[in-house]
PDB file of N, H, CA, C and O in Angstrom:
ATOM      1  N   UNK A   1      15.809   3.391   7.112  1.00  0.00           N
ATOM      2  CA  UNK A   1      14.813   2.814   6.231  1.00  0.00           C
ATOM      3  C   UNK A   1      14.887   3.545   4.889  1.00  0.00           C
ATOM      4  O   UNK A   1      14.468   4.697   4.773  1.00  0.00           O
ATOM      5  N   UNK A   2      15.412   2.873   3.903  1.00  0.00           N
ATOM      6  H   UNK A   2      15.752   1.938   3.997  1.00  0.00           H
ATOM      7  CA  UNK A   2      15.558   3.449   2.575  1.00  0.00           C
ATOM      8  C   UNK A   2      14.269   3.206   1.784  1.00  0.00           C
ATOM      9  O   UNK A   2      13.803   2.069   1.715  1.00  0.00           O
ATOM     10  N   UNK A   3      13.681   4.252   1.186  1.00  0.00           N
ATOM     11  H   UNK A   3      14.059   5.176   1.242  1.00  0.00           H
ATOM     12  CA  UNK A   3      12.442   4.067   0.410  1.00  0.00           C
ATOM     13  C   UNK A   3      12.628   3.028  -0.691  1.00  0.00           C
ATOM     14  O   UNK A   3      13.643   3.017  -1.388  1.00  0.00           O
ATOM     15  N   UNK A   4      11.627   2.152  -0.836  1.00  0.00           N
ATOM     16  H   UNK A   4      10.803   2.161  -0.270  1.00  0.00           H
ATOM     17  CA  UNK A   4      11.715   1.117  -1.866  1.00  0.00           C
ATOM     18  C   UNK A   4      10.448   1.032  -2.716  1.00  0.00           C
ATOM     19  O   UNK A   4      10.226   0.042  -3.414  1.00  0.00           O
ATOM     20  N   UNK A   5       9.620   2.076  -2.654  1.00  0.00           N
ATOM     21  H   UNK A   5       9.801   2.880  -2.088  1.00  0.00           H
ATOM     22  CA  UNK A   5       8.378   2.085  -3.433  1.00  0.00           C
ATOM     23  C   UNK A   5       8.375   3.257  -4.405  1.00  0.00           C
ATOM     24  O   UNK A   5       8.659   4.393  -4.024  1.00  0.00           O
ATOM     25  N   UNK A   6       8.055   2.976  -5.649  1.00  0.00           N
ATOM     26  H   UNK A   6       7.824   2.054  -5.959  1.00  0.00           H
ATOM     27  CA  UNK A   6       7.938   4.015  -6.647  1.00  0.00           C
ATOM     28  C   UNK A   6       6.555   4.656  -6.613  1.00  0.00           C
ATOM     29  O   UNK A   6       5.662   4.210  -5.892  1.00  0.00           O
ATOM     30  N   UNK A   7       6.399   5.709  -7.407  1.00  0.00           N
ATOM     31  H   UNK A   7       7.125   6.071  -7.992  1.00  0.00           H
ATOM     32  CA  UNK A   7       5.133   6.443  -7.430  1.00  0.00           C
ATOM     33  C   UNK A   7       3.967   5.584  -7.903  1.00  0.00           C
ATOM     34  O   UNK A   7       2.877   5.660  -7.336  1.00  0.00           O
ATOM     35  N   UNK A   8       4.176   4.781  -8.920  1.00  0.00           N
ATOM     36  H   UNK A   8       5.061   4.720  -9.381  1.00  0.00           H
ATOM     37  CA  UNK A   8       3.089   3.939  -9.434  1.00  0.00           C
ATOM     38  C   UNK A   8       2.622   2.955  -8.358  1.00  0.00           C
ATOM     39  O   UNK A   8       1.421   2.743  -8.192  1.00  0.00           O
ATOM     40  N   UNK A   9       3.552   2.363  -7.638  1.00  0.00           N
ATOM     41  H   UNK A   9       4.528   2.535  -7.772  1.00  0.00           H
ATOM     42  CA  UNK A   9       3.236   1.428  -6.559  1.00  0.00           C
ATOM     43  C   UNK A   9       2.430   2.127  -5.472  1.00  0.00           C
ATOM     44  O   UNK A   9       1.445   1.580  -4.975  1.00  0.00           O
ATOM     45  N   UNK A  10       2.844   3.330  -5.105  1.00  0.00           N
ATOM     46  H   UNK A  10       3.644   3.775  -5.509  1.00  0.00           H
ATOM     47  CA  UNK A  10       2.149   4.094  -4.069  1.00  0.00           C
ATOM     48  C   UNK A  10       0.731   4.452  -4.505  1.00  0.00           C
ATOM     49  O   UNK A  10      -0.205   4.340  -3.714  1.00  0.00           O
ATOM     50  N   UNK A  11       0.566   4.879  -5.746  1.00  0.00           N
ATOM     51  H   UNK A  11       1.327   4.970  -6.388  1.00  0.00           H
ATOM     52  CA  UNK A  11      -0.753   5.269  -6.246  1.00  0.00           C
ATOM     53  C   UNK A  11      -1.688   4.068  -6.282  1.00  0.00           C
ATOM     54  O   UNK A  11      -2.850   4.173  -5.889  1.00  0.00           O
ATOM     55  N   UNK A  12      -1.195   2.936  -6.748  1.00  0.00           N
ATOM     56  H   UNK A  12      -0.252   2.850  -7.067  1.00  0.00           H
ATOM     57  CA  UNK A  12      -2.013   1.719  -6.808  1.00  0.00           C
ATOM     58  C   UNK A  12      -2.476   1.310  -5.413  1.00  0.00           C
ATOM     59  O   UNK A  12      -3.633   0.933  -5.231  1.00  0.00           O
ATOM     60  N   UNK A  13      -1.585   1.382  -4.430  1.00  0.00           N
ATOM     61  H   UNK A  13      -0.645   1.689  -4.578  1.00  0.00           H
ATOM     62  CA  UNK A  13      -1.956   1.022  -3.062  1.00  0.00           C
ATOM     63  C   UNK A  13      -3.022   1.950  -2.494  1.00  0.00           C
ATOM     64  O   UNK A  13      -3.950   1.496  -1.825  1.00  0.00           O
ATOM     65  N   UNK A  14      -2.893   3.247  -2.760  1.00  0.00           N
ATOM     66  H   UNK A  14      -2.139   3.616  -3.304  1.00  0.00           H
ATOM     67  CA  UNK A  14      -3.888   4.208  -2.269  1.00  0.00           C
ATOM     68  C   UNK A  14      -5.238   3.960  -2.941  1.00  0.00           C
ATOM     69  O   UNK A  14      -6.278   4.033  -2.287  1.00  0.00           O
ATOM     70  N   UNK A  15      -5.228   3.671  -4.233  1.00  0.00           N
ATOM     71  H   UNK A  15      -4.383   3.612  -4.765  1.00  0.00           H
ATOM     72  CA  UNK A  15      -6.477   3.390  -4.942  1.00  0.00           C
ATOM     73  C   UNK A  15      -7.153   2.126  -4.408  1.00  0.00           C
ATOM     74  O   UNK A  15      -8.371   2.102  -4.228  1.00  0.00           O
ATOM     75  N   UNK A  16      -6.382   1.096  -4.161  1.00  0.00           N
ATOM     76  H   UNK A  16      -5.393   1.115  -4.308  1.00  0.00           H
ATOM     77  CA  UNK A  16      -6.945  -0.142  -3.602  1.00  0.00           C
ATOM     78  C   UNK A  16      -7.545   0.130  -2.228  1.00  0.00           C
ATOM     79  O   UNK A  16      -8.639  -0.343  -1.920  1.00  0.00           O
ATOM     80  N   UNK A  17      -6.835   0.888  -1.409  1.00  0.00           N
ATOM     81  H   UNK A  17      -5.947   1.272  -1.659  1.00  0.00           H
ATOM     82  CA  UNK A  17      -7.343   1.231  -0.077  1.00  0.00           C
ATOM     83  C   UNK A  17      -8.633   2.033  -0.181  1.00  0.00           C
ATOM     84  O   UNK A  17      -9.564   1.803   0.590  1.00  0.00           O
ATOM     85  N   UNK A  18      -8.702   2.966  -1.120  1.00  0.00           N
ATOM     86  H   UNK A  18      -7.946   3.153  -1.747  1.00  0.00           H
ATOM     87  CA  UNK A  18      -9.911   3.778  -1.299  1.00  0.00           C
ATOM     88  C   UNK A  18     -11.094   2.914  -1.729  1.00  0.00           C
ATOM     89  O   UNK A  18     -12.219   3.135  -1.282  1.00  0.00           O
ATOM     90  N   UNK A  19     -10.847   1.943  -2.586  1.00  0.00           N
ATOM     91  H   UNK A  19      -9.932   1.764  -2.950  1.00  0.00           H
ATOM     92  CA  UNK A  19     -11.915   1.044  -3.025  1.00  0.00           C
ATOM     93  C   UNK A  19     -12.426   0.214  -1.844  1.00  0.00           C
ATOM     94  O   UNK A  19     -13.635   0.053  -1.675  1.00  0.00           O
ATOM     95  N   UNK A  20     -11.516  -0.306  -1.038  1.00  0.00           N
ATOM     96  H   UNK A  20     -10.534  -0.175  -1.176  1.00  0.00           H
ATOM     97  CA  UNK A  20     -11.919  -1.116   0.122  1.00  0.00           C
ATOM     98  C   UNK A  20     -12.744  -0.285   1.094  1.00  0.00           C
ATOM     99  O   UNK A  20     -13.782  -0.740   1.575  1.00  0.00           O
ATOM    100  N   UNK A  21     -12.292   0.925   1.386  1.00  0.00           N
ATOM    101  H   UNK A  21     -11.449   1.295   0.995  1.00  0.00           H
ATOM    102  CA  UNK A  21     -13.017   1.792   2.314  1.00  0.00           C
ATOM    103  C   UNK A  21     -14.393   2.147   1.758  1.00  0.00           C
ATOM    104  O   UNK A  21     -15.376   2.154   2.499  1.00  0.00           O
ATOM    105  N   UNK A  22     -14.471   2.441   0.467  1.00  0.00           N
ATOM    106  H   UNK A  22     -13.672   2.436  -0.135  1.00  0.00           H
ATOM    107  CA  UNK A  22     -15.775   2.777  -0.121  1.00  0.00           C
ATOM    108  C   UNK A  22     -16.709   1.569  -0.130  1.00  0.00           C
ATOM    109  O   UNK A  22     -17.912   1.727   0.079  1.00  0.00           O
ATOM    110  N   UNK A  23     -16.185   0.376  -0.366  1.00  0.00           N
ATOM    111  H   UNK A  23     -15.208   0.248  -0.535  1.00  0.00           H
ATOM    112  CA  UNK A  23     -17.019  -0.829  -0.307  1.00  0.00           C
ATOM    113  C   UNK A  23     -17.555  -1.058   1.096  1.00  0.00           C
ATOM    114  O   UNK A  23     -18.676  -1.536   1.268  1.00  0.00           O
ATOM    115  N   UNK A  24     -16.758  -0.720   2.096  1.00  0.00           N
ATOM    116  H   UNK A  24     -15.847  -0.332   1.957  1.00  0.00           H
ATOM    117  CA  UNK A  24     -17.204  -0.863   3.479  1.00  0.00           C
ATOM    118  C   UNK A  24     -18.336   0.122   3.789  1.00  0.00           C
ATOM    119  O   UNK A  24     -19.334  -0.247   4.408  1.00  0.00           O
ATOM    120  N   UNK A  25     -18.176   1.364   3.359  1.00  0.00           N
ATOM    121  H   UNK A  25     -17.365   1.664   2.856  1.00  0.00           H
ATOM    122  CA  UNK A  25     -19.168   2.382   3.693  1.00  0.00           C
ATOM    123  C   UNK A  25     -20.482   2.230   2.934  1.00  0.00           C
ATOM    124  O   UNK A  25     -21.503   2.751   3.382  1.00  0.00           O
ATOM    125  N   UNK A  26     -20.487   1.539   1.808  1.00  0.00           N
ATOM    126  H   UNK A  26     -19.657   1.116   1.445  1.00  0.00           H
ATOM    127  CA  UNK A  26     -21.746   1.278   1.101  1.00  0.00           C
ATOM    128  C   UNK A  26     -22.274  -0.120   1.429  1.00  0.00           C
ATOM    129  O   UNK A  26     -23.178  -0.624   0.763  1.00  0.00           O
ATOM    130  N   UNK A  27     -21.696  -0.739   2.464  1.00  0.00           N
ATOM    131  H   UNK A  27     -20.962  -0.329   3.005  1.00  0.00           H
ATOM    132  CA  UNK A  27     -22.129  -2.033   2.999  1.00  0.00           C
ATOM    133  C   UNK A  27     -22.058  -3.185   2.009  1.00  0.00           C
ATOM    134  O   UNK A  27     -22.892  -4.090   2.045  1.00  0.00           O
ATOM    135  N   UNK A  28     -21.081  -3.158   1.139  1.00  0.00           N
ATOM    136  H   UNK A  28     -20.403  -2.423   1.109  1.00  0.00           H
ATOM    137  CA  UNK A  28     -20.860  -4.290   0.240  1.00  0.00           C
ATOM    138  C   UNK A  28     -20.063  -5.371   0.971  1.00  0.00           C
ATOM    139  O   UNK A  28     -20.296  -6.563   0.771  1.00  0.00           O
ATOM    140  N   UNK A  29     -19.128  -4.950   1.814  1.00  0.00           N
ATOM    141  H   UNK A  29     -18.939  -3.982   1.977  1.00  0.00           H
ATOM    142  CA  UNK A  29     -18.376  -5.900   2.631  1.00  0.00           C
ATOM    143  C   UNK A  29     -18.699  -5.650   4.104  1.00  0.00           C
ATOM    144  O   UNK A  29     -18.934  -4.515   4.519  1.00  0.00           O
ATOM    145  N   UNK A  30     -18.704  -6.719   4.874  1.00  0.00           N
ATOM    146  H   UNK A  30     -18.512  -7.641   4.537  1.00  0.00           H
ATOM    147  CA  UNK A  30     -18.994  -6.578   6.308  1.00  0.00           C
ATOM    148  C   UNK A  30     -18.394  -7.758   7.056  1.00  0.00           C
ATOM    149  O   UNK A  30     -17.888  -8.703   6.450  1.00  0.00           O
ATOM    150  N   UNK A  31     -18.456  -7.690   8.356  1.00  0.00           N
ATOM    151  H   UNK A  31     -18.867  -6.923   8.848  1.00  0.00           H
ATOM    152  CA  UNK A  31     -17.979  -8.785   9.196  1.00  0.00           C
ATOM    153  C   UNK A  31     -16.478  -8.921   9.202  1.00  0.00           C
ATOM    154  O   UNK A  31     -15.746  -7.937   9.094  1.00  0.00           O
ATOM    155  N   UNK A  32     -16.028 -10.150   9.330  1.00  0.00           N
ATOM    156  H   UNK A  32     -16.622 -10.950   9.418  1.00  0.00           H
ATOM    157  CA  UNK A  32     -14.597 -10.444   9.427  1.00  0.00           C
ATOM    158  C   UNK A  32     -13.855 -10.043   8.164  1.00  0.00           C
ATOM    159  O   UNK A  32     -12.729  -9.552   8.236  1.00  0.00           O
ATOM    160  N   UNK A  33     -14.468 -10.245   7.019  1.00  0.00           N
ATOM    161  H   UNK A  33     -15.384 -10.644   6.961  1.00  0.00           H
ATOM    162  CA  UNK A  33     -13.841  -9.860   5.750  1.00  0.00           C
ATOM    163  C   UNK A  33     -13.573  -8.363   5.731  1.00  0.00           C
ATOM    164  O   UNK A  33     -12.507  -7.925   5.300  1.00  0.00           O
ATOM    165  N   UNK A  34     -14.535  -7.581   6.197  1.00  0.00           N
ATOM    166  H   UNK A  34     -15.402  -7.937   6.547  1.00  0.00           H
ATOM    167  CA  UNK A  34     -14.382  -6.128   6.223  1.00  0.00           C
ATOM    168  C   UNK A  34     -13.245  -5.720   7.154  1.00  0.00           C
ATOM    169  O   UNK A  34     -12.453  -4.837   6.824  1.00  0.00           O
ATOM    170  N   UNK A  35     -13.166  -6.357   8.308  1.00  0.00           N
ATOM    171  H   UNK A  35     -13.809  -7.074   8.577  1.00  0.00           H
ATOM    172  CA  UNK A  35     -12.110  -6.023   9.270  1.00  0.00           C
ATOM    173  C   UNK A  35     -10.733  -6.312   8.685  1.00  0.00           C
ATOM    174  O   UNK A  35      -9.819  -5.494   8.791  1.00  0.00           O
ATOM    175  N   UNK A  36     -10.593  -7.476   8.072  1.00  0.00           N
ATOM    176  H   UNK A  36     -11.335  -8.140   7.986  1.00  0.00           H
ATOM    177  CA  UNK A  36      -9.310  -7.856   7.474  1.00  0.00           C
ATOM    178  C   UNK A  36      -8.947  -6.913   6.331  1.00  0.00           C
ATOM    179  O   UNK A  36      -7.807  -6.456   6.244  1.00  0.00           O
ATOM    180  N   UNK A  37      -9.904  -6.618   5.456  1.00  0.00           N
ATOM    181  H   UNK A  37     -10.830  -6.989   5.527  1.00  0.00           H
ATOM    182  CA  UNK A  37      -9.626  -5.739   4.324  1.00  0.00           C
ATOM    183  C   UNK A  37      -9.353  -4.306   4.763  1.00  0.00           C
ATOM    184  O   UNK A  37      -8.513  -3.635   4.165  1.00  0.00           O
ATOM    185  N   UNK A  38     -10.042  -3.823   5.791  1.00  0.00           N
ATOM    186  H   UNK A  38     -10.725  -4.368   6.277  1.00  0.00           H
ATOM    187  CA  UNK A  38      -9.782  -2.475   6.300  1.00  0.00           C
ATOM    188  C   UNK A  38      -8.398  -2.393   6.946  1.00  0.00           C
ATOM    189  O   UNK A  38      -7.712  -1.380   6.816  1.00  0.00           O
ATOM    190  N   UNK A  39      -7.992  -3.450   7.636  1.00  0.00           N
ATOM    191  H   UNK A  39      -8.550  -4.273   7.742  1.00  0.00           H
ATOM    192  CA  UNK A  39      -6.641  -3.475   8.208  1.00  0.00           C
ATOM    193  C   UNK A  39      -5.598  -3.450   7.088  1.00  0.00           C
ATOM    194  O   UNK A  39      -4.598  -2.739   7.184  1.00  0.00           O
ATOM    195  N   UNK A  40      -5.831  -4.218   6.042  1.00  0.00           N
ATOM    196  H   UNK A  40      -6.644  -4.796   5.965  1.00  0.00           H
ATOM    197  CA  UNK A  40      -4.927  -4.227   4.901  1.00  0.00           C
ATOM    198  C   UNK A  40      -4.896  -2.862   4.221  1.00  0.00           C
ATOM    199  O   UNK A  40      -3.834  -2.396   3.809  1.00  0.00           O
ATOM    200  N   UNK A  41      -6.052  -2.222   4.103  1.00  0.00           N
ATOM    201  H   UNK A  41      -6.915  -2.600   4.437  1.00  0.00           H
ATOM    202  CA  UNK A  41      -6.121  -0.885   3.506  1.00  0.00           C
ATOM    203  C   UNK A  41      -5.321   0.111   4.346  1.00  0.00           C
ATOM    204  O   UNK A  41      -4.630   0.969   3.797  1.00  0.00           O
ATOM    205  N   UNK A  42      -5.412   0.003   5.666  1.00  0.00           N
ATOM    206  H   UNK A  42      -5.973  -0.694   6.111  1.00  0.00           H
ATOM    207  CA  UNK A  42      -4.635   0.874   6.541  1.00  0.00           C
ATOM    208  C   UNK A  42      -3.140   0.679   6.358  1.00  0.00           C
ATOM    209  O   UNK A  42      -2.374   1.642   6.350  1.00  0.00           O
ATOM    210  N   UNK A  43      -2.736  -0.568   6.213  1.00  0.00           N
ATOM    211  H   UNK A  43      -3.359  -1.350   6.220  1.00  0.00           H
ATOM    212  CA  UNK A  43      -1.322  -0.866   5.971  1.00  0.00           C
ATOM    213  C   UNK A  43      -0.885  -0.298   4.627  1.00  0.00           C
ATOM    214  O   UNK A  43       0.210   0.253   4.511  1.00  0.00           O
ATOM    215  N   UNK A  44      -1.726  -0.427   3.621  1.00  0.00           N
ATOM    216  H   UNK A  44      -2.615  -0.875   3.715  1.00  0.00           H
ATOM    217  CA  UNK A  44      -1.416   0.136   2.301  1.00  0.00           C
ATOM    218  C   UNK A  44      -1.224   1.646   2.374  1.00  0.00           C
ATOM    219  O   UNK A  44      -0.290   2.187   1.783  1.00  0.00           O
ATOM    220  N   UNK A  45      -2.110   2.324   3.099  1.00  0.00           N
ATOM    221  H   UNK A  45      -2.869   1.884   3.579  1.00  0.00           H
ATOM    222  CA  UNK A  45      -1.995   3.780   3.227  1.00  0.00           C
ATOM    223  C   UNK A  45      -0.705   4.144   3.959  1.00  0.00           C
ATOM    224  O   UNK A  45       0.027   5.037   3.533  1.00  0.00           O
ATOM    225  N   UNK A  46      -0.433   3.450   5.057  1.00  0.00           N
ATOM    226  H   UNK A  46      -1.028   2.725   5.403  1.00  0.00           H
ATOM    227  CA  UNK A  46       0.770   3.741   5.843  1.00  0.00           C
ATOM    228  C   UNK A  46       2.035   3.527   5.019  1.00  0.00           C
ATOM    229  O   UNK A  46       2.923   4.380   5.018  1.00  0.00           O
ATOM    230  N   UNK A  47       2.126   2.409   4.328  1.00  0.00           N
ATOM    231  H   UNK A  47       1.405   1.716   4.329  1.00  0.00           H
ATOM    232  CA  UNK A  47       3.324   2.140   3.535  1.00  0.00           C
ATOM    233  C   UNK A  47       3.455   3.109   2.371  1.00  0.00           C
ATOM    234  O   UNK A  47       4.569   3.437   1.960  1.00  0.00           O
ATOM    235  N   UNK A  48       2.328   3.572   1.836  1.00  0.00           N
ATOM    236  H   UNK A  48       1.424   3.306   2.170  1.00  0.00           H
ATOM    237  CA  UNK A  48       2.379   4.561   0.758  1.00  0.00           C
ATOM    238  C   UNK A  48       2.898   5.902   1.271  1.00  0.00           C
ATOM    239  O   UNK A  48       3.641   6.589   0.571  1.00  0.00           O
ATOM    240  N   UNK A  49       2.515   6.271   2.472  1.00  0.00           N
ATOM    241  H   UNK A  49       1.911   5.713   3.042  1.00  0.00           H
ATOM    242  CA  UNK A  49       2.955   7.550   3.030  1.00  0.00           C
ATOM    243  C   UNK A  49       4.455   7.560   3.329  1.00  0.00           C
ATOM    244  O   UNK A  49       5.115   8.584   3.150  1.00  0.00           O
ATOM    245  N   UNK A  50       4.986   6.442   3.776  1.00  0.00           N
ATOM    246  H   UNK A  50       4.450   5.611   3.922  1.00  0.00           H
ATOM    247  CA  UNK A  50       6.406   6.403   4.121  1.00  0.00           C
ATOM    248  C   UNK A  50       7.273   5.852   2.985  1.00  0.00           C
ATOM    249  O   UNK A  50       8.497   5.809   3.112  1.00  0.00           O
ATOM    250  N   UNK A  51       6.658   5.434   1.882  1.00  0.00           N
ATOM    251  H   UNK A  51       5.664   5.469   1.779  1.00  0.00           H
ATOM    252  CA  UNK A  51       7.362   4.917   0.697  1.00  0.00           C
ATOM    253  C   UNK A  51       8.248   3.718   1.001  1.00  0.00           C
ATOM    254  O   UNK A  51       9.276   3.517   0.354  1.00  0.00           O
ATOM    255  N   UNK A  52       7.851   2.932   1.976  1.00  0.00           N
ATOM    256  H   UNK A  52       7.016   3.095   2.501  1.00  0.00           H
ATOM    257  CA  UNK A  52       8.645   1.756   2.335  1.00  0.00           C
ATOM    258  C   UNK A  52       7.719   0.579   2.606  1.00  0.00           C
ATOM    259  O   UNK A  52       6.784   0.684   3.399  1.00  0.00           O
ATOM    260  N   UNK A  53       7.981  -0.531   1.950  1.00  0.00           N
ATOM    261  H   UNK A  53       8.741  -0.617   1.305  1.00  0.00           H
ATOM    262  CA  UNK A  53       7.226  -1.754   2.178  1.00  0.00           C
ATOM    263  C   UNK A  53       8.146  -2.763   2.856  1.00  0.00           C
ATOM    264  O   UNK A  53       9.140  -3.183   2.264  1.00  0.00           O
ATOM    265  N   UNK A  54       7.828  -3.160   4.094  1.00  0.00           N
ATOM    266  H   UNK A  54       7.021  -2.819   4.575  1.00  0.00           H
ATOM    267  CA  UNK A  54       8.691  -4.097   4.812  1.00  0.00           C
ATOM    268  C   UNK A  54       8.815  -5.461   4.128  1.00  0.00           C
ATOM    269  O   UNK A  54       9.822  -6.145   4.308  1.00  0.00           O
ATOM    270  N   UNK A  55       7.818  -5.864   3.356  1.00  0.00           N
ATOM    271  H   UNK A  55       7.000  -5.309   3.210  1.00  0.00           H
ATOM    272  CA  UNK A  55       7.886  -7.154   2.668  1.00  0.00           C
ATOM    273  C   UNK A  55       8.859  -7.127   1.488  1.00  0.00           C
ATOM    274  O   UNK A  55       9.358  -8.174   1.076  1.00  0.00           O
ATOM    275  N   UNK A  56       9.128  -5.948   0.949  1.00  0.00           N
ATOM    276  H   UNK A  56       8.722  -5.098   1.284  1.00  0.00           H
ATOM    277  CA  UNK A  56      10.076  -5.844  -0.158  1.00  0.00           C
ATOM    278  C   UNK A  56      11.516  -6.018   0.320  1.00  0.00           C
ATOM    279  O   UNK A  56      12.362  -6.495  -0.438  1.00  0.00           O
ATOM    280  N   UNK A  57      11.806  -5.641   1.559  1.00  0.00           N
ATOM    281  H   UNK A  57      11.119  -5.254   2.175  1.00  0.00           H
ATOM    282  CA  UNK A  57      13.172  -5.653   2.083  1.00  0.00           C
ATOM    283  C   UNK A  57      13.883  -6.987   1.998  1.00  0.00           C
ATOM    284  O   UNK A  57      14.960  -7.060   1.406  1.00  0.00           O
ATOM    285  N   UNK A  58      13.322  -8.053   2.570  1.00  0.00           N
ATOM    286  H   UNK A  58      12.447  -7.994   3.051  1.00  0.00           H
ATOM    287  CA  UNK A  58      14.032  -9.344   2.543  1.00  0.00           C
ATOM    288  C   UNK A  58      14.267  -9.884   1.129  1.00  0.00           C
ATOM    289  O   UNK A  58      15.212 -10.639   0.901  1.00  0.00           O
ATOM    290  N   UNK A  59      13.417  -9.502   0.195  1.00  0.00           N
ATOM    291  H   UNK A  59      12.649  -8.889   0.380  1.00  0.00           H
ATOM    292  CA  UNK A  59      13.545  -9.986  -1.175  1.00  0.00           C
ATOM    293  C   UNK A  59      14.320  -9.017  -2.063  1.00  0.00           C
ATOM    294  O   UNK A  59      14.518  -9.263  -3.253  1.00  0.00           O
ATOM    295  N   UNK A  60      14.757  -7.902  -1.455  1.00  0.00           N
ATOM    296  H   UNK A  60      14.597  -7.702  -0.488  1.00  0.00           H
ATOM    297  CA  UNK A  60      15.518  -6.863  -2.174  1.00  0.00           C
ATOM    298  C   UNK A  60      14.766  -6.355  -3.398  1.00  0.00           C
ATOM    299  O   UNK A  60      15.357  -6.125  -4.453  1.00  0.00           O
ATOM    300  N   UNK A  61      13.456  -6.182  -3.245  1.00  0.00           N
ATOM    301  H   UNK A  61      12.975  -6.368  -2.387  1.00  0.00           H
ATOM    302  CA  UNK A  61      12.613  -5.652  -4.306  1.00  0.00           C
ATOM    303  C   UNK A  61      12.510  -4.149  -4.133  1.00  0.00           C
ATOM    304  O   UNK A  61      12.370  -3.658  -3.013  1.00  0.00           O
ATOM    305  N   UNK A  62      12.578  -3.422  -5.226  1.00  0.00           N
ATOM    306  H   UNK A  62      12.692  -3.820  -6.136  1.00  0.00           H
ATOM    307  CA  UNK A  62      12.377  -1.981  -5.192  1.00  0.00           C
ATOM    308  C   UNK A  62      11.674  -1.565  -6.476  1.00  0.00           C
ATOM    309  O   UNK A  62      12.117  -1.908  -7.572  1.00  0.00           O
ATOM    310  N   UNK A  63      10.574  -0.823  -6.336  1.00  0.00           N
ATOM    311  H   UNK A  63      10.214  -0.545  -5.445  1.00  0.00           H
ATOM    312  CA  UNK A  63       9.866  -0.305  -7.507  1.00  0.00           C
ATOM    313  C   UNK A  63      10.225   1.154  -7.731  1.00  0.00           C
ATOM    314  O   UNK A  63       9.663   1.815  -8.604  1.00  0.00           O
ATOM    315  N   UNK A  64      11.160   1.648  -6.943  1.00  0.00           N
ATOM    316  H   UNK A  64      11.617   1.111  -6.234  1.00  0.00           H
ATOM    317  CA  UNK A  64      11.608   3.032  -7.049  1.00  0.00           C
ATOM    318  C   UNK A  64      12.612   3.146  -8.191  1.00  0.00           C
ATOM    319  O   UNK A  64      13.429   2.250  -8.402  1.00  0.00           O
ATOM    320  N   UNK A  65      12.544   4.247  -8.919  1.00  0.00           N
ATOM    321  H   UNK A  65      11.880   4.975  -8.747  1.00  0.00           H
ATOM    322  CA  UNK A  65      13.488   4.465 -10.014  1.00  0.00           C
ATOM    323  C   UNK A  65      14.886   4.672  -9.461  1.00  0.00           C
ATOM    324  O   UNK A  65      15.070   5.255  -8.393  1.00  0.00           O
ATOM    325  N   UNK A  66      15.854   4.190 -10.200  1.00  0.00           N
ATOM    326  H   UNK A  66      15.704   3.717 -11.068  1.00  0.00           H
ATOM    327  CA  UNK A  66      17.258   4.332  -9.801  1.00  0.00           C
ATOM    328  C   UNK A  66      17.732   5.750 -10.109  1.00  0.00           C
ATOM    329  O   UNK A  66      17.398   6.321 -11.148  1.00  0.00           O
ATOM    330  N   UNK A  67      18.520   6.310  -9.183  1.00  0.00           N
ATOM    331  H   UNK A  67      18.792   5.847  -8.339  1.00  0.00           H
ATOM    332  CA  UNK A  67      19.140   7.616  -9.417  1.00  0.00           C
ATOM    333  C   UNK A  67      20.384   7.427 -10.267  1.00  0.00           C
ATOM    334  O   UNK A  67      21.147   6.485 -10.051  1.00  0.00           O
ATOM    335  N   UNK A  68      20.595   8.312 -11.230  1.00  0.00           N
ATOM    336  H   UNK A  68      19.975   9.077 -11.405  1.00  0.00           H
ATOM    337  CA  UNK A  68      21.780   8.237 -12.087  1.00  0.00           C
ATOM    338  C   UNK A  68      22.849   9.234 -11.641  1.00  0.00           C
ATOM    339  O   UNK A  68      23.598   9.755 -12.467  1.00  0.00           O
ATOM    340  N   UNK A  69      22.920   9.496 -10.353  1.00  0.00           N
ATOM    341  H   UNK A  69      22.312   9.073  -9.681  1.00  0.00           H
ATOM    342  CA  UNK A  69      23.917  10.422  -9.822  1.00  0.00           C
ATOM    343  C   UNK A  69      25.223   9.671  -9.572  1.00  0.00           C
ATOM    344  O   UNK A  69      25.230   8.505  -9.178  1.00  0.00           O
ATOM    345  N   UNK A  70      26.328  10.382  -9.814  1.00  0.00           N
ATOM    346  H   UNK A  70      26.322  11.329 -10.133  1.00  0.00           H
ATOM    347  CA  UNK A  70      27.610   9.846  -9.430  1.00  0.00           C
ATOM    348  C   UNK A  70      28.291   9.109 -10.485  1.00  0.00           C
ATOM    349  O   UNK A  70      29.394   8.605 -10.274  1.00  0.00           O
TER     350      UNK A  70
END
């Protein structure tokens, strides 16, 4: 699994997840919407930690900077 997420992408995902979690804890979102958004927030956190987004793979998308080695 080759990393395909850049730092900006990872930071944005973590911020979105933090907003969703905070909205849940202050009871702005609830019910099915909260469950779906919390699951999405968990996926965002997981993909940010491993720097790989499975949805980017089939489309050959990468937000990671290219190395100029070699």
